[in-house]
C-alpha positions in Angstrom: 124.9 28.2 66.7 124.5 30.5 63.8 121.3 32.0 65.2 122.9 32.7 68.6 125.8 34.3 66.8 123.5 36.3 64.5 121.5 37.7 67.4 124.3 39.6 69.2 125.5 40.8 65.8 122.1 42.3 64.8 121.7 43.7 68.3 125.1 45.3 68.1 124.4 46.7 64.6 121.2 48.3 65.9 123.1 49.9 68.7 125.7 51.2 66.4 123.1 52.7 64.1 121.4 54.4 67.1 124.8 55.6 68.2 125.6 57.1 64.8 122.1 58.6 64.6 122.6 60.2 68.0 126.1 61.6 67.1 124.7 63.0 63.8 121.5 64.6 65.3 122.7 65.6 68.8 124.4 68.9 67.7 121.3 70.0 65.8 119.1 69.3 68.8 121.4 71.3 71.0 121.4 74.4 68.8 117.7 74.1 67.8 116.4 76.2 70.8 118.6 79.1 69.8 117.4 79.1 66.2 113.8 78.7 67.3 114.1 81.6 69.6 115.9 83.6 66.9 113.1 82.8 64.4 110.5 84.1 66.8 112.2 87.3 68.1 114.7 88.0 65.3 113.8 86.6 61.9 110.1 87.1 62.0 110.3 90.8 63.1 112.9 91.4 60.4 110.8 90.0 57.6 107.7 91.8 58.9 109.6 95.0 59.0 110.5 94.5 55.4 106.8 94.0 54.6 105.8 97.1 56.6 108.5 99.2 54.8 106.5 98.8 51.5 103.2 99.7 53.1 101.4 102.9 54.3 101.5 101.7 57.9 100.7 104.0 60.8 100.9 103.4 64.5 97.2 104.3 65.0 95.8 103.8 61.5 97.4 100.4 60.9 97.8 99.1 57.3 96.4 101.7 54.9 97.5 100.1 51.7 100.6 99.5 49.6 103.3 102.2 49.2 105.8 100.3 47.1 109.2 102.0 47.2 107.8 105.4 47.9 108.9 105.1 51.6 112.5 104.5 50.5 112.4 107.3 48.0 111.1 109.7 50.7 113.8 108.6 53.1 116.7 108.8 50.7 115.7 112.3 49.5 114.9 113.7 53.0 117.3 116.3 54.4 117.1 115.0 58.0 118.1 111.5 56.9 121.2 112.9 55.1 122.0 114.9 58.3 121.6 111.8 60.4 123.8 109.8 58.0 126.5 112.5 58.3 126.3 112.5 62.1 126.3 108.8 62.4 129.5 108.4 60.3 131.2 111.2 62.1 130.4 109.9 65.6 131.3 106.4 64.5 134.8 107.4 63.2 135.5 109.6 66.3 134.6 106.8 68.6 135.5 103.4 67.0 139.0 104.2 65.8 140.5 105.7 69.0 138.6 103.1 71.0 140.3 100.1 69.3 143.7 101.7 69.4 143.4 102.6 73.1 142.0 99.2 74.0 145.0 97.4 72.4 147.6 99.5 74.4 145.7 99.3 77.6 145.5 95.6 77.2 149.2 95.5 76.7 149.8 97.4 79.9 147.4 95.1 81.8 149.2 92.0 80.4 152.5 93.1 82.0 153.6 92.2 85.5 151.6 94.7 87.5 150.8 94.8 91.2 147.1 94.1 91.9 146.5 93.0 88.3 143.0 91.7 89.1 142.0 95.1 90.5 143.2 97.0 87.5 141.6 94.5 85.1 138.3 94.7 86.8 138.6 98.4 87.0 138.6 98.9 83.2 135.3 97.1 83.0 133.5 99.4 85.5 132.4 102.0 82.9 130.7 99.2 81.0 128.6 98.3 84.0 127.3 101.9 84.4 123.9 102.4 82.7 124.2 104.4 79.5 121.5 106.8 80.7 123.6 107.7 83.7 126.7 108.1 81.6 124.9 110.4 79.1 123.4 112.6 81.9 126.8 113.0 83.6 128.7 113.7 80.4 125.9 116.1 79.3 126.6 118.2 82.4 130.4 117.9 81.9 130.1 119.2 78.4 127.5 121.9 79.1 127.9 125.0 76.9 128.4 127.6 79.6 128.6 126.1 83.0 130.2 122.7 82.3 133.3 121.4 83.9 135.2 121.2 80.6 134.5 124.8 79.7 135.3 125.9 83.2 138.8 124.3 82.9 139.3 125.8 79.4 138.3 129.2 80.7 140.9 128.9 83.4 143.5 128.5 80.6 142.1 131.5 78.7 140.3 129.5 76.1 136.8 130.7 75.2 133.9 128.4 76.0 133.1 125.7 73.3 129.5 125.1 72.2 129.4 121.4 73.0 125.7 121.3 72.3 125.4 124.2 69.8 128.1 123.2 67.3 128.3 120.0 65.2 131.9 118.8 65.6 132.1 119.5 69.4 128.9 117.7 70.0 130.2 114.7 68.1 133.4 114.8 70.1 131.4 114.8 73.4 129.2 111.9 72.3 132.3 109.9 71.0 133.9 110.5 74.4 130.9 108.9 76.1 131.0 105.9 73.8 134.8 105.5 74.3 134.3 105.7 78.1 131.8 102.9 78.1 133.2 100.5 75.5 137.0 100.8 75.7 137.3 98.7 78.8 135.1 96.0 77.3 137.3 95.7 74.2 140.4 95.9 76.4 139.4 92.7 78.1 138.9 91.0 74.7 142.4 92.0 73.6 143.8 91.0 77.0 142.3 87.5 76.7 143.8 87.2 73.2 147.2 88.3 74.5 147.2 85.8 77.2 146.4 83.1 74.7 149.7 83.8 72.9 152.4 81.2 73.8 154.9 82.6 76.2 157.7 80.8 74.4 157.2 83.1 71.4 157.5 86.2 73.5 160.5 84.9 75.4 162.3 83.8 72.2 162.0 87.3 70.8 163.3 88.8 74.1 166.2 86.4 74.1 167.0 87.4 70.5 167.5 90.9 71.8 164.2 92.5 70.8 162.9 95.3 73.0 159.5 95.2 74.6 158.2 97.7 72.1 159.6 95.7 69.1 158.3 92.5 70.6 154.8 94.0 70.9 154.9 95.5 67.4 156.4 92.5 65.5 155.2 89.6 67.6 152.2 90.3 69.7 150.3 92.6 67.4 150.4 90.3 64.3 149.1 87.5 66.4 146.1 89.6 67.4 144.9 90.1 63.9 141.8 87.7 64.2 140.8 89.5 67.4 141.3 92.9 65.8 139.1 91.8 63.0 136.4 90.7 65.4 136.5 93.9 67.5 136.5 96.2 64.4 133.5 94.4 63.0 131.5 94.5 66.2 132.5 98.2 66.8 131.3 99.0 63.3 127.9 97.3 63.9 127.5 99.0 67.3 128.8 102.4 66.1 126.4 102.7 63.2 123.5 101.8 65.4 124.3 104.3 68.2 121.2 105.6 69.9 121.4 105.8 73.7 124.2 108.4 74.1 123.0 110.9 71.6 119.4 110.4 72.7 120.2 111.3 76.3 122.8 114.0 75.5 120.2 116.7 76.2 116.7 116.9 77.7 114.8 117.1 74.5 116.3 113.9 73.0 115.9 115.2 69.4 119.5 115.5 68.5 119.8 119.3 68.9 117.8 122.2 67.6 119.3 121.8 64.2 119.8 118.1 64.5 123.5 118.6 65.1 124.0 115.1 66.6 120.9 113.2 65.4 121.8 109.8 64.2 120.0 107.4 61.8 118.7 105.4 64.7 117.3 108.5 66.3 115.7 109.6 63.0 114.1 106.1 62.8 112.7 106.5 66.3 111.4 109.9 65.5 109.5 108.7 62.4 108.0 105.7 64.2 107.1 107.3 67.6 107.2 111.0 66.9 104.4 113.2 65.7 104.3 111.4 62.3 104.0 107.9 63.7 104.7 106.4 60.3 105.9 102.9 60.8 106.3 102.3 57.1 108.9 105.0 56.7 110.6 104.0 60.0 110.8 100.5 58.7 112.4 101.7 55.5 115.0 103.6 57.6 115.6 100.4 59.5 116.3 98.4 56.3 118.5 101.1 54.9 120.5 101.1 58.1 120.7 97.4 58.0 122.2 97.5 54.4 124.7 100.2 55.5 125.8 98.1 58.5 126.2 95.0 56.4 128.1 96.9 53.7 130.6 98.5 56.2 131.0 95.2 58.1 132.0 93.4 54.8 134.3 96.3 53.9 136.0 96.1 57.3 136.3 92.4 57.0 137.8 92.7 53.6 140.3 95.4 54.7 141.4 93.6 57.8 141.7 90.3 56.0 143.8 91.9 53.3 146.1 93.5 55.9 146.4 90.2 57.7 147.2 88.3 54.5 149.8 90.9 53.4 151.6 90.2 56.7 151.6 86.4 56.3 152.5 86.4 52.6 155.7 88.3 53.0 157.7 85.5 54.5 156.4 83.0 51.9 157.5 85.3 49.1 161.0 85.6 50.5 161.3 81.8 50.8 160.2 80.9 47.3 162.4 78.2 45.6 164.6 79.3 42.8 165.4 82.7 44.3 168.8 83.5 45.5 168.9 84.7 49.1 171.7 87.0 50.0 173.9 85.5 52.7 
């Protein structure tokens, strides 16, 4: 009797152990293909680039010996790198800040009771579908220095033509316009999804209390979008500092202008690696410097947005601290 009773118990215990093992290992098995693929096409190239950045590595000559940190010293003291750094930050600020603000307000409009809402929501994503090469070529003609559509319209109003390709700031505005055209709709849908996840009871309660639509949006909807705003700001920072397609295709030469008016860091890295120099060691050094800049700004944005979010949530707690007298 004891043997027959012990048999099912031991069998059940074995099944329970296998079940626990399956529950414990199944998540790692499911995510293992991603990490294996990332190790092959992401982690290994990154580490190999770090190795190449300390070598005299040419596209045709191969590894010609150690270089130490001479590649980094050359990059950090090179005038073209400093120009590319200036252009990258300028285009990034002119594109990312208006892009996020416009995406929030467009999402608020699309979240309202509009006719043919699906049509309008799909319409904002159409610029994202267009190839960046086509967008750059079209906007390059629109912002032509003499015969462009923009200068023609300005000339009709008596404004002299603007050197969209010749001057620094106008070229940055033109490229930022291209970036905003492509990515505003994408970020709009992200904010729209976050707005639709807000409970309707909260919005209706604010309206019942007498709050206007603008006050409801500013004091209720926008604070609840803080995690989404943090995500969009960080992703926009990463993409904005790595911008390459739009400035590369802004003119036929693809060098960033005669005086490198709109050459970005990514374009400078491409020029070092595949241009006349074909120095992959220095290009790899630029890649790692850009990586450090992106990580630094992403952490800075995360800290700022987190501080803003915490400042909004700490205020009610401070008002309700015990021991304080609250005015009636």
